[in-house]
N, C-alpha and C positions, 0 to 999 in steps of 0.2 A: 620824823622818820629819817633814817640814814640813807638818803638817796644816792650818795656816792657809793656806798656799799652795795646797794641794789644794782646800780649800773655796772659795777665791777664784777659782781658775783652772781647776779640773778637775771641775766639778760633775757633768758628764755621766758621767765615769768613776766618780766616787764613787757616783752613782745606780745604776750597773751592779753595783757591789759590794753595796749594801744590798738591791737587788732579789733577791739570792740568799740573803739571810739569813732565818731563821725559817721554814725550809722545811716544818716540821710545823704551822705556824700556832698556836704556843703563846702568843704575846704577847698577843693580844687577849683570850682567855679569862682570862689571868692578871690583866690590867688590870681586867676586869669582875668578877673575884673580890674585888678591892680596893674598887672604887667603881662605882656604877651610871653607865653612860655613855649608854645609850639614852635619847633624848629629853631630854638634859641639855645645859647650856651648858658647853663645855670650852675651856679656855685651853691652848695648847701653846707652850712656850718652846723656841726652837731647833729650828724646823721642819726645817731642812736641805732635802733634796729631797722631803720629804713621806712618809717611811717610816711613821711613826706616824699622820700625818694621814690617809693613805689608808685606814687601818683604822678610825679613829674617826669622821671627818667624816660618812661615809654613815649612821651610826646616831645621831649626836648631833642635838639640836635645832638647835644652832648651834655653830660652832667658830671661834675667833679664834686664828690662829697667827702667831708673831713670829719673824723670822729676821734676823740681822745681815748676812749675805752676799748681795748682790744676785744673784749667779750661782746660788746654791743656791735662792733664792726663785723665780727665773725657772723653774727645772725643776719645783719644787713647784707653781707656778701652772699650768703646762702639764698636769701630771697631774690637777689638781683643778679644771680649768676648768668642768666640767659639774656640779660639786657646789655647789648654790646655798647650802647652809647654811654654807659655808666661806669665811672672809675671812682672807686672808694679808697681813701687814703687815711692812714693814721696821722693825726696832727692836732694842734691846739688852735683855738680861735684867735689868740693874740699873735700868732706867727703862722699864717696860712701858707701851705706849700703849693701856692698857685701863682702863676705869672700875673703881672700887673696888666690891667686893661684887657682881661680875658673874657669876663662874664657879661652877659646882657642883664642877668638878674642874679642877685645874691639873697639867699633865704637862711634865716636862723630860727628854727622852731623849738620853743620850749628849752632854751639854752641859757640866756642871760639872766632870767629870773633867779636861777640857782646861784649865780654869782653874788646876787644881793645878800644871800644867806651865808654862802661859803666864804666870802671875802667881805665881811661887814664893814671893815674900816677902809677898804681899798676897792670897793666894787666899781665906783665911777671910773677909776683909772683902768681897771681891767676891761670893763665893758667898752669904755671909750677907745681903748687900744684895739679891741676886736672890731668895733664899728669902723675904725680907720683902716684896718686890714681888709674888711669887706669892700670899702670904698676904693681902696687901692686896686683890688681885683676887678672892679667894675669898669666897663667901657664908659666914655663920656655919654651921658644920657641914660645910663643904666639905672636900674631900680633896686633898692635895698629893702627887704621885708623882714620884720621881726614878728614872730608869733608867740603869744604867751596866754596863760589861762586867765579868764575873768570869772572863775568860780565853778567848782565841781559840786554838784548837788544843788545848783542855783539856776533858776530859770530866768533871772535878770542879771545882766552883765555888770559886775563890779569887781574891783580888786579884792582878792580874798584875804589880804593882810595889809597892815600899814606899811610894811616894808615894800611890798610890791606896788602899792599905791604911790609910794615915793619914787620908785623906779619908773613907773609908767609916766608920771608927771614929768620926770627928768627927760624922758625921751621926747616929749612934746615941747617942753619949755627950753631945753638946752640944745636939742638937735633938730627941732622943727618937723618931727614926724606927724603925718596925718594918721588917723585911726578909725577903725570900724570894728564892730562886734558881730559875731555869728554864733549859731548853735552848732556844737559838735557832740551831740549826746552819745552816750554809751548804750549799747543794747546787748543783753545776755539772754540765754535760753530759759533761765529760771532765777528766782530770787536768791536761792542758795548759791548759785554760781556767781551772781553779781556780787554778793557779799564776800565770797571767798576771794575773787580776783581783785576787786577794788580794795578790800581790807588789807591785803598784802602791801599795797602801795600807799594807801591813804590812812591806814591805821584802824584799830579795833573799834574806835568810836564811830568812824564812818561806816564800817561794816554793820554795826548795830542799827545805825540810821537806815541803811538800805533794807535791813530786815523789818524794821518798824514801819517804813513807808511802803513795803512790799514792792520795791522797785525791781523791774527787769530792764526798764529803760531809765537811765540816770541822766538828768539834765547836766549839761556842761556848756558853759559860755567861753568863747575863745576870742581874743583880741588880735587884730592885725594892725601893725604900725608900719608905715612905709614912707620913703622919700625917693624922689628921682633926682639924680645928679644933673647938673647943668651940662649942656652939650659940650661946653669948653672945659669942664672939670676933669 
């Protein structure tokens, strides 16, 4: 699938997909188990249409979110127009428009896994630069969290491709990230709706699987990788 085209040209349809995810509300408690978010300064890298932002901004003291696609950012701004603590900016992960040592927590949700495919020969350089930028923006003792998929349509967490398996292993071996897995299942009102919405993003074969399995609830496993900076860092 051409995800770059989807993000640039079909932000509303993407938003419909992610609105159905995490139907049990597991993501925010998992984030709060890793780092305190309430009344803290939070940086979000790769806001998209505001999936994570809508969970975190209402409880944070302030949140700065950065997104590279104007269409995605427009949807996020619409959702978060009434949240005064939230400031959303156009920008890229490798050069964040955020002051150094500003954030208590920095989160990148479903962002860097795309780099593994979009930049197959230089993904380590680009992800490494983005991680360095997130660390620059963190206060000493701050926490960096990366969120990525561990399988759509799978009830057991595992990397859905060799490319992502390589990336996830790199986060642990080269950067010392800890990791845990949670379920963030999708829920839809009907099988037909589930097939239509997920097929748009995951492809026709996945839509046929949804129809064959008669899924209105689609299993999704999600991984959280994190590290906390030293107090003197």
